[in-house]
MARBA-3410 file (N, C-alpha, C, O; in Angstrom, 1 decimal):
105
202.8,17.9,75.9,203.5,18.0,77.1,203.4,16.7,77.9,202.3,16.0,77.9 ~ 204.4,16.3,78.6,204.4,15.0,79.3,203.9,15.1,80.7,204.2,16.0,81.4 ~ 203.0,14.1,81.1,202.5,14.1,82.3,203.4,13.2,83.2,203.5,12.0,82.9 ~ 204.0,13.7,84.3,204.8,13.0,85.1,204.1,12.5,86.4,204.8,12.0,87.3 ~ 202.7,12.6,86.5,202.0,12.1,87.6,201.8,13.1,88.8,201.4,12.7,89.8
202.1,14.4,88.5,201.9,15.4,89.5,201.5,16.7,88.8,201.6,16.8,87.6 ~ 200.9,17.6,89.6,200.7,19.0,89.1,201.0,19.9,90.1,201.0,19.7,91.3 ~ 201.3,21.1,89.6,201.6,22.3,90.5,200.3,23.0,90.9,199.4,23.1,90.2 ~ 200.3,23.3,92.2,199.2,23.9,92.7,199.4,25.3,93.1,200.6,25.7,93.4 ~ 198.4,26.2,93.2,198.6,27.6,93.6,199.1,27.6,95.0,198.7,26.8,95.9
200.0,28.5,95.3,200.6,28.7,96.6,199.5,29.1,97.7,198.6,29.8,97.4 ~ 199.6,28.6,98.8,198.7,28.8,99.9,199.3,29.7,100.9,198.8,29.8,102.0 ~ 200.4,30.3,100.5,201.1,31.3,101.5,200.1,32.5,101.8,199.4,33.0,100.9 ~ 200.2,32.9,103.0,199.4,34.0,103.4,200.3,35.2,103.7,201.2,35.1,104.6 ~ 200.1,36.3,103.0,200.9,37.5,103.3,200.3,38.2,104.4,199.3,38.9,104.1
200.8,38.1,105.6,200.3,38.7,106.8,200.3,40.2,106.8,199.5,40.9,107.5 ~ 201.1,40.8,105.9,201.1,42.2,105.9,199.8,42.8,105.1,199.6,44.0,105.2 ~ 199.1,42.0,104.4,198.0,42.3,103.7,196.7,41.8,104.3,195.7,41.9,103.8 ~ 196.8,41.2,105.5,195.7,40.5,106.1,195.0,41.6,107.2,195.7,42.3,107.9 ~ 193.7,41.6,107.1,192.9,42.5,108.1,192.8,41.6,109.4,192.1,40.6,109.5
193.5,42.2,110.4,193.5,41.5,111.7,192.6,42.3,112.7,192.7,42.1,113.9 ~ 191.8,43.3,112.2,191.1,44.1,113.1,190.1,43.4,114.0,190.0,43.8,115.2 ~ 189.5,42.3,113.5,188.6,41.6,114.3,189.3,40.8,115.4,188.7,40.6,116.5 ~ 190.5,40.3,115.2,191.3,39.7,116.1,191.7,40.6,117.2,191.7,40.3,118.4 ~ 192.1,41.7,116.7,192.5,42.9,117.7,191.4,43.3,118.6,191.6,43.5,119.8
190.2,43.4,118.0,189.0,43.7,118.8,188.7,42.6,119.7,188.3,42.9,120.9 ~ 188.8,41.4,119.3,188.6,40.2,120.3,189.6,40.3,121.5,189.3,40.0,122.6 ~ 190.8,40.7,121.2,191.9,40.8,122.2,191.6,41.9,123.3,191.9,41.8,124.4 ~ 190.9,42.9,122.7,190.5,44.1,123.6,189.4,43.7,124.6,189.3,44.0,125.7 ~ 188.5,42.8,124.0,187.4,42.4,124.9,187.7,41.2,125.7,187.1,41.0,126.8
188.6,40.4,125.3,189.1,39.2,126.0,190.6,39.0,125.8,191.0,38.3,124.9 ~ 191.5,39.6,126.6,192.8,39.6,126.5,193.5,38.2,126.5,194.6,38.0,126.0 ~ 192.8,37.3,127.1,193.3,36.0,127.1,193.4,35.3,125.7,194.3,34.4,125.5 ~ 192.7,35.7,124.8,192.8,35.2,123.5,194.1,35.2,122.9,194.5,34.3,122.0 ~ 194.9,36.2,123.3,196.3,36.3,122.7,197.3,35.3,123.4,198.3,35.0,122.8
196.9,34.7,124.5,197.9,33.7,125.2,197.6,32.3,124.8,198.2,31.4,125.3 ~ 196.8,32.1,123.8,196.7,30.7,123.3,197.9,30.2,122.6,198.5,30.9,121.8 ~ 198.3,29.0,122.9,199.6,28.5,122.4,199.4,27.4,121.3,200.3,26.7,120.9 ~ 198.1,27.3,120.8,197.7,26.4,119.8,198.2,25.0,119.9,198.7,24.3,119.0 ~ 198.0,24.5,121.2,198.5,23.1,121.6,197.6,22.1,121.0,198.0,21.0,120.7
196.2,22.4,120.8,195.4,21.5,120.3,194.6,20.7,121.3,193.8,19.9,120.9 ~ 194.8,20.9,122.6,194.0,20.2,123.7,192.5,20.5,123.5,191.7,19.6,123.7 ~ 192.1,21.6,123.1,190.7,22.0,122.9,190.2,21.2,121.8,189.1,20.6,121.9 ~ 190.8,21.1,120.7,190.4,20.3,119.5,190.3,18.8,119.9,189.3,18.1,119.5 ~ 191.1,18.3,120.7,191.0,16.9,121.0,189.8,16.6,121.9,189.3,15.5,121.9
189.4,17.5,122.7,188.3,17.3,123.6,186.9,17.7,123.1,185.8,17.3,123.6 ~ 186.9,18.5,122.0,185.7,19.0,121.4,184.7,18.0,120.8,185.1,17.3,119.9 ~ 183.6,17.9,121.4,182.5,17.1,120.9,182.1,17.4,119.4,182.0,16.5,118.6 ~ 181.9,18.6,119.2,181.5,19.1,117.8,182.7,18.8,116.8,182.5,18.6,115.6 ~ 183.9,19.0,117.4,185.0,18.9,116.5,185.2,17.7,115.6,185.7,17.7,114.5
184.8,16.6,116.2,185.0,15.2,115.5,184.0,15.1,114.5,184.1,14.4,113.5 ~ 182.8,15.9,114.5,181.8,15.8,113.5,181.8,16.9,112.5,181.5,16.8,111.4 ~ 182.2,18.1,113.0,182.0,19.3,112.2,183.3,20.0,111.8,183.3,20.9,111.0 ~ 184.4,19.7,112.4,185.6,20.4,112.2,185.8,21.7,113.1,186.7,22.5,112.9 ~ 185.0,21.8,114.1,185.0,22.9,115.0,186.3,22.7,115.9,186.5,21.6,116.5
187.0,23.8,116.0,188.2,23.8,116.8,188.5,25.2,117.3,188.7,26.1,116.5 ~ 188.6,25.4,118.6,189.0,26.7,119.2,190.3,27.2,118.5,190.5,28.4,118.2 ~ 191.2,26.2,118.5,192.6,26.6,117.9,192.4,27.1,116.5,193.1,28.1,116.2 ~ 191.6,26.4,115.7,191.4,26.9,114.3,190.7,28.2,114.2,191.0,29.1,113.4 ~ 189.8,28.4,115.1,189.1,29.7,115.1,190.1,30.8,115.4,190.1,31.8,114.7
190.9,30.7,116.5,191.8,31.8,116.8,192.9,31.9,115.7,193.2,33.1,115.4 ~ 193.4,30.8,115.2,194.4,31.0,114.1,193.7,31.6,112.8,194.4,32.4,112.1 ~ 192.5,31.3,112.5,191.8,31.8,111.3,191.6,33.3,111.5,191.8,34.1,110.6 ~ 191.2,33.7,112.8,191.0,35.1,113.0,192.3,35.9,112.8,192.3,37.1,112.4 ~ 193.4,35.3,113.3,194.7,35.9,113.2,195.1,36.1,111.7,195.9,37.1,111.3
194.6,35.2,110.9,194.9,35.3,109.4,193.9,35.9,108.6,194.0,36.0,107.4 ~ 192.8,36.5,109.3,191.8,37.3,108.6,190.8,36.4,107.8,190.2,37.0,106.9 ~ 190.7,35.2,108.1,189.8,34.3,107.4,188.4,34.3,108.1,188.3,34.7,109.2 ~ 187.5,33.7,107.4,186.1,33.6,107.7,185.9,32.4,108.7,186.3,31.3,108.4 ~ 185.3,32.7,109.8,185.2,31.7,110.9,183.7,31.4,111.2,183.5,30.5,112.1
182.9,32.0,110.6,181.4,31.9,110.9,180.9,30.4,110.9,180.2,30.0,111.7 ~ 181.3,29.7,109.8,180.8,28.3,109.7,181.3,27.4,110.9,180.7,26.5,111.3 ~ 182.5,27.7,111.4,183.0,26.9,112.5,182.2,27.2,113.8,182.0,26.4,114.6 ~ 181.9,28.5,114.0,181.2,29.0,115.2,179.8,28.4,115.3,179.3,28.1,116.4 ~ 179.2,28.2,114.2,177.8,27.6,114.2,177.7,26.2,114.8,176.7,25.9,115.4
178.8,25.4,114.8,178.8,24.2,115.2,179.1,24.0,116.7,178.9,22.9,117.3 ~ 179.6,25.1,117.3,180.1,25.0,118.8,178.8,25.0,119.6,177.8,25.7,119.5 ~ 178.8,23.9,120.6,177.7,23.7,121.4,177.9,24.5,122.8,177.1,24.4,123.7 ~ 178.9,25.2,123.0,179.3,25.9,124.3,179.2,25.0,125.5,178.7,25.3,126.5 ~ 179.8,23.7,125.3,179.8,22.8,126.3,180.8,23.0,127.4,180.7,22.6,128.5
181.9,23.6,127.0,182.9,24.0,128.0,184.0,23.0,128.2,184.9,23.2,129.0 ~ 184.0,21.9,127.4,185.1,20.9,127.5,186.4,21.6,127.2,187.4,21.3,127.9 ~ 186.5,22.4,126.2,187.7,23.1,125.8,188.3,23.9,127.0,189.5,24.0,127.2 ~ 187.4,24.5,127.7,187.9,25.3,128.8,188.5,24.5,129.9,189.5,24.9,130.6 ~ 188.0,23.3,130.2,188.5,22.4,131.2,189.8,21.8,130.9,190.6,21.6,131.8
190.2,21.6,129.7,191.4,21.1,129.4,192.5,22.0,128.9,193.6,21.6,128.6 ~ 192.2,23.3,128.8,193.2,24.3,128.3,194.3,24.4,129.4,194.1,24.8,130.5 ~ 195.5,24.2,128.9,196.7,24.3,129.8,197.0,25.8,130.3,197.6,26.0,131.3 ~ 196.5,26.7,129.6,196.6,28.1,129.8,195.4,28.7,130.6,195.5,29.8,131.1 ~ 194.4,27.9,130.8,193.3,28.2,131.6,192.4,29.3,130.9,191.8,30.1,131.5
192.4,29.2,129.6,191.5,30.3,128.8,190.1,30.0,129.0,189.7,28.8,128.9 ~ 189.3,31.0,129.2,187.8,30.9,129.2,187.4,30.9,127.8,187.0,31.9,127.2 ~ 187.5,29.7,127.2,187.1,29.5,125.7,185.7,29.9,125.4,185.4,30.5,124.4 ~ 184.8,29.5,126.3,183.4,29.8,126.1,183.1,31.4,126.0,182.3,31.9,125.2 ~ 183.8,32.1,126.9,183.7,33.5,126.8,184.3,34.0,125.6,183.7,34.9,125.0
185.4,33.5,125.1,186.0,33.9,123.9,185.1,33.6,122.7,185.0,34.5,121.8 ~ 184.4,32.6,122.6,183.4,32.3,121.6,182.3,33.2,121.6,181.8,33.7,120.6 ~ 181.8,33.5,122.9,180.7,34.6,122.9,181.1,35.9,122.5,180.3,36.6,122.0 ~ 182.4,36.3,122.8,182.9,37.6,122.4,183.0,37.7,120.8,182.7,38.7,120.2 ~ 183.5,36.6,120.3,183.6,36.5,118.8,182.2,36.7,118.1,182.1,37.4,117.1
181.2,36.0,118.7,179.8,36.1,118.2,179.4,37.5,118.4,178.6,38.0,117.5 ~ 179.8,38.3,119.4,179.4,39.7,119.5,180.0,40.5,118.4,179.4,41.4,117.8 ~ 181.3,40.2,118.0,182.0,41.0,117.1,181.3,40.8,115.7,181.2,41.7,114.9 ~ 180.9,39.5,115.4,180.3,39.3,114.1,178.8,39.7,114.0,178.3,39.7,112.9 ~ 178.2,39.9,115.1,176.8,40.5,115.0,176.6,41.8,114.6,175.5,42.3,114.6
END
């Protein structure tokens, strides 16, 4: 077989009809503001932990909506509140993080 300098990778498509979104729905019942996130990335840009550990409120919410594991990201959050100050929607991101921690405990 000839090698043309590339290889095929497994698809990373997520079938949302097969994803367990129960934890995200539980979060939205506890903190309805979580549903209004527009994933703009302002929180990620201001996050002190984000530049070192990959922590991002945006990634946390998107991962929860996709049914993915977010525990490693939550461990690096310092609850400093910078993301709350820059959020254009005015989300209380600190409270959202605390509610997510309650769900996973």
